[in-house]
N, C-alpha and C positions, 0 to 999 in steps of 0.2 A: 504493500500500500504506500509505503514511503517513496518507492522508486516510480511506481506507475499509477498510483491512485486507486480509488474504489472500483473502477471499471475492470481492473485486472483480477479482482477477487475470484470471479468465476473460473478464470483460466488457472489461477493458483490452485483452486480446489480440484480441478481435473488432474493436475500433476500430483497433487497431494494424495488423492485417492489411489491412483495407480502406484505411487511410491509406497504407500502404506500396505496395499495388498501384496505387492512384490516382496516387500521386506519381511512381512510376517508369514507369507505363504512359501516363499522361495529362499530368501536370505537366511532366515532362522533355521530352515531345514539344512542348509549347507553348513552353517556354524555347528549345529548339533551333530551332524553327520561326521564332523571332523574331531569329535571328542576322543582324546587319546586314552581315556579310562574305559571306553566301551569296547568290548570284544566283538569286532565286526564279523568274524567268522562264525561266532555263535549266533549272531543275529540272522545271518543268511540261512542257517540251518532251520531256524524256526519258521521262516517265510511268513511271518505275521505282519499285517499292516499296522504300523504305529500311528494311530489316528492323532495322538498327542503331538507328533512331529508335523503331520500333514495339516492339522487344524489346530494351531496354538490358540489359546484363549483370546489374545488381542484380535486375531483374525475373526474368530467366532463372534466376538463382541461387535466388530465392525460390520459383519454380514447381518447380524440381528438389527443393528442400528439402521442399515440401509433398508431392510424389509419394513422396519418400524416406520421409517419416514415415508416410504412408498405407500403404505397402507394408511398413512395420516392418523396414526393412533395417538391420541392426546397423552401427554406426560404430565402427571401431577406436578405442580409448581415446586413443592418441597423436594420431590425426587429429582427433578431437573437441576435444581440448584446444588443438591448434594453431589450428583454425578459430575457437574461442571467443576466443583471444588476438587473432587478426586482426580479428574482428568487434568486439571491445571497443575497438579503436584508432580506429574510424570517427569517433565523436563527439569524442574528444580532439584528433585531427588536424584536424578541421573547426574546432574552437575555436582551435587554434593558428594556423590560416590566417586566421581572423577577426581574431585579435590582431595579426597581421602587417599586414593591410589597415588596421586601425584606427591602428596606429602610423604607417604611411606616410601615411595621410590626415590624421593629427593630430586629437586630441580637440577642438581648437578649431573644426574644421569639422563637428563632430558636433552637429547640432541638428534639431529637429522641422521638417520641411518638409511641404508639403501632401500629397504622395504618400505619405510615411511615415505621416502621421496617418491618411490614408484606409486604408492597409494595416492599421494597428493597430485602427481602428474595425471593419474587416471581420473581423479575427481575434478581438477581445475582446468585441464587441457583436453584430454580425450573425450570426456563426457559432453562438454559443450560443443566440441568439434563434431562429434558424431551426430548430435542433435541438429546442429546447423546444416550439416550435409544432408540429413534426412529432410529437413525443411526445404532445402534447395531442390532436392530431387522431387519432392511433392509438388513444389511450385512449377517445375518444368513439365510435369505430367498433368497439370491442370488442377491439382489438389492444393490450392493455396489457402492460407489461413490469415486472419487479421494480423497486422503488424504488431499490435499490442500483445496478442496471444503468443506469437513466436518469441518476442522479446522476454516475456514473462517466463516461458518454458526454458529458454536458454539460461537465464539467470538462476532459475531453480535447479537446473541440472548441475550447477557448480556450487550449490550450498554446502555448508560443512557436513562432515560425517554425523550420523545420528548419535545424539547424546547417550542413547540407551545401549550403544554398541559394547562398551566395556562390561555392562551388566550381562549381556547375552554371552559375551566371551567367557565371563566368570562362571556362568551356569554350565557352559560346555567344557569347563576346565581348560580353556584356551589361553592365549597370550594376552592377559589383561593389560599389561604395560604397553604393548604395541597398540592395542585398541585405544587405550587412553591417549597415547602419543598422537595418533592420527586424528582423533577427535579434537584435541587441544590445538594441534598445529593447523588443522583446516579451519577451525573457528577463528584463530588469530589472523591467519593469512587471508581469510575471506574479506577482511577490511580492505586489503590491497587489491584483491581480485575483482571486487564489485566495480570500482571505477574503470578498470581495464576492460571488463566485459561491456559496460555501458558505452564506452568509446567504440569498441568493435561493433556493437549492435547498430551504430549509426550508419555503418557501411553495408549492412546486410539487407 
């Protein structure tokens, strides 16, 4: 809204919905599937579908919310306010967790490593570049979109890593420090990336 105004909100929500679904349906599955404490050979022998991995609770909640909205089911005022308060706690709690991990790891150990740099290149360069190419290909085939929509989507494609990433890594016994590093680095560098992206968007 700061960059593009209220008119961009609908475009923002389109990207947000796709990002949310892909994160909780596909991203979480990849993170949990890489859990070093799980015996993968034993899992293959059972050949059972792990619905908990395929349908994590955040995704289930999202699906229920969409159905709820489509059916226009009224939500009691007290319940709506309570759920809004709970939902608003997600990012602050994630950031508090990141702060705890950073404190325990010490800022002296916080530096750019090869894997971190590759993650940042993927987020800030490859992701917007791929989206710009797709927009250009769509425009050349007659599937053009409003300028405001394309600009909003490009900026969103370069937003910082999800704040909840270190928590997901911790649950899957993964590299929490690496997850924390990329979240913090991408959040700090986003301040520099936004003006650059906004300048590039003028020529698209």
